[in-house]
C-alpha positions as CSV (number, residue, x, y, z in Angstrom):
1,M,-11.6,43.2,36.8
2,K,-13.4,45.5,34.3
3,T,-15.5,44.1,31.4
4,L,-15.6,45.9,28.1
5,W,-18.8,45.1,26.3
6,T,-18.9,45.5,22.5
7,P,-21.7,43.3,21.3
8,W,-22.3,45.1,18.0
9,R,-18.9,43.9,16.7
10,M,-19.5,40.1,17.2
11,E,-21.3,39.6,13.9
12,H,-18.4,41.4,12.1
13,V,-15.7,39.5,14.0
14,L,-17.4,36.1,13.1
15,G,-17.9,37.2,9.5
16,R,-21.7,37.0,9.7
17,A,-22.4,40.7,9.3
18,P,-25.0,41.2,6.6
19,A,-23.7,42.7,3.4
20,S,-25.0,46.2,2.9
21,E,-26.9,47.2,-0.2
22,G,-25.4,49.9,-2.3
23,C,-22.4,51.9,-1.4
24,L,-21.6,52.6,2.2
25,F,-20.4,56.1,1.2
26,E,-23.6,56.9,-0.6
27,P,-26.3,56.8,2.0
28,P,-29.8,57.3,0.5
29,G,-31.5,60.7,0.5
30,D,-30.0,64.1,0.8
31,T,-30.1,64.6,4.6
32,L,-26.9,66.1,6.1
33,H,-27.0,63.7,9.0
34,D,-28.5,60.2,9.6
35,K,-28.0,58.1,12.7
36,R,-29.2,54.9,11.0
37,S,-26.5,55.0,8.4
38,L,-24.0,56.6,10.9
39,L,-23.8,59.7,8.6
40,L,-22.4,62.6,10.6
41,F,-21.9,65.0,7.7
42,R,-22.6,65.3,4.0
43,D,-22.1,68.2,1.6
44,N,-21.9,68.4,-2.2
45,L,-18.4,67.0,-2.3
46,S,-17.9,64.7,0.7
47,V,-19.3,62.5,3.4
48,V,-18.2,61.7,7.0
49,L,-19.5,58.6,8.7
50,L,-18.7,56.7,11.9
51,N,-17.3,53.3,11.1
52,R,-19.9,50.6,12.0
53,F,-17.0,48.2,12.9
54,P,-14.5,50.6,14.4
55,Y,-10.9,49.9,15.5
56,A,-11.5,52.4,18.3
57,N,-14.4,54.6,19.4
58,G,-14.7,57.7,17.2
59,H,-13.3,55.9,14.1
60,L,-14.4,58.1,11.3
61,L,-14.6,57.4,7.5
62,L,-14.2,60.4,5.2
63,A,-14.9,59.9,1.4
64,P,-15.7,62.0,-1.6
65,R,-19.4,62.0,-2.3
66,R,-18.8,61.1,-5.9
67,H,-18.1,57.3,-6.4
68,L,-14.4,57.2,-7.2
69,N,-12.1,54.2,-6.7
70,D,-8.8,56.0,-6.7
71,L,-7.4,59.3,-5.2
72,T,-6.1,60.2,-8.7
73,E,-9.7,60.4,-10.0
74,A,-10.7,63.2,-7.6
75,S,-10.9,66.8,-9.0
76,S,-8.7,69.4,-7.4
77,E,-11.9,70.8,-5.7
78,E,-12.7,67.3,-4.2
79,S,-9.1,66.8,-3.1
80,H,-9.0,70.2,-1.4
81,R,-12.3,69.6,0.4
82,L,-11.1,66.2,1.6
83,M,-7.9,67.6,3.0
84,E,-9.8,70.5,4.6
85,L,-12.2,68.0,6.2
86,L,-9.4,65.8,7.5
87,A,-8.2,68.7,9.5
88,V,-11.7,69.6,10.7
89,C,-12.4,65.9,11.7
90,C,-9.1,65.9,13.7
91,T,-10.2,69.0,15.5
92,I,-13.6,67.6,16.3
93,L,-12.2,64.3,17.5
94,R,-9.6,66.1,19.8
95,R,-12.3,68.4,21.1
96,K,-14.9,65.7,21.9
97,L,-12.9,62.5,22.6
98,N,-9.5,63.8,23.8
99,P,-7.3,61.2,22.1
100,H,-3.6,61.1,22.6
101,G,-3.1,60.7,18.9
102,I,-5.0,60.0,15.6
103,N,-4.1,57.5,12.9
104,I,-5.1,58.6,9.4
105,G,-5.0,56.1,6.6
106,L,-6.0,55.5,3.0
107,N,-5.8,52.1,1.4
108,L,-6.0,52.1,-2.4
109,G,-6.7,48.6,-3.8
110,R,-7.4,45.2,-2.1
111,A,-3.6,44.4,-2.0
112,A,-3.1,47.6,0.0
113,G,-5.8,46.5,2.6
114,A,-8.9,48.3,1.2
115,G,-12.0,46.5,2.4
116,I,-14.1,48.6,0.0
117,V,-12.0,49.0,-3.1
118,D,-14.4,50.9,-5.4
119,H,-15.0,54.0,-3.3
120,F,-11.8,55.4,-1.8
121,H,-12.0,56.7,1.7
122,F,-9.8,57.9,4.6
123,H,-9.9,56.3,8.1
124,L,-9.4,58.6,11.1
125,V,-8.8,56.4,14.2
126,P,-8.5,58.2,17.6
127,R,-5.8,56.5,19.8
128,W,-5.1,56.6,23.5
129,E,-2.0,55.3,25.1
130,G,-2.8,51.7,26.2
131,D,-6.0,51.6,24.3
132,H,-5.5,48.1,22.9
133,N,-4.4,45.2,25.1
134,F,-3.9,41.5,25.0
135,M,-7.3,40.9,23.4
136,T,-6.1,42.3,20.1
137,V,-2.9,40.4,20.1
138,C,-4.2,37.0,21.4
139,A,-7.8,36.9,20.1
140,E,-7.7,39.3,17.2
141,I,-10.6,41.2,18.8
142,R,-10.6,44.9,19.7
143,T,-12.6,46.2,22.6
144,I,-14.4,49.5,22.1
145,P,-15.3,51.2,25.5
146,Q,-18.0,53.4,24.2
147,H,-21.3,52.4,22.4
148,I,-21.4,53.6,18.8
149,D,-24.8,55.3,19.4
150,H,-23.3,57.4,22.2
151,T,-20.2,58.3,20.1
152,F,-22.6,59.4,17.3
153,D,-24.6,61.6,19.6
154,L,-21.4,63.1,21.1
155,L,-19.9,64.0,17.7
156,L,-23.1,65.1,15.8
157,P,-23.5,68.6,17.3
158,E,-20.0,69.5,15.9
159,F,-20.9,68.2,12.4
160,I,-24.2,70.1,12.5
161,E,-22.2,73.2,13.3
162,L,-19.9,72.4,10.4
163,A,-23.0,72.1,8.0
164,T,-24.1,75.6,9.1
165,N,-20.8,77.3,9.4
166,P,-19.3,78.7,6.2
167,D,-15.8,78.5,7.8
168,P,-14.7,74.9,7.6
169,C,-12.1,75.4,10.4
170,I,-14.7,75.8,13.1
171,P,-12.7,78.2,15.2
172,R,-13.0,77.9,19.0
């Protein structure tokens, strides 16, 4: 039998995770990357973070840098950049994690499932056939087979390249 060890999720599963100060999508400072806040990328319009409580390893969060609670409040420039980065993030996830598919979601409002209602954001969740088993169904616990620090280190070089490459498609 194999054991999947995901200890960083237990505080979240039990509802004891400390509330973070400020907005998750507005990490302090102006650095482009920050492992402590799981910030993989930031430019003048957008941020990409690893989800601290992921549904699967590589679960990314993409948000406008400006604090907006609804998609309809985004400027056309912000909307264009977010769509551009959705595609780039998919490319990076496929290149580095080789998922069989990717779920992309946006929940607007608490009734729609938004856990953070005042700063809209996209979820990008890599998926593999058979990636969730009886644990999710029976115990409402997901197992994540890769430590979040390792996932951050694996993805960061691609986002560093994105920050220095004027072409957002990162051809290769």
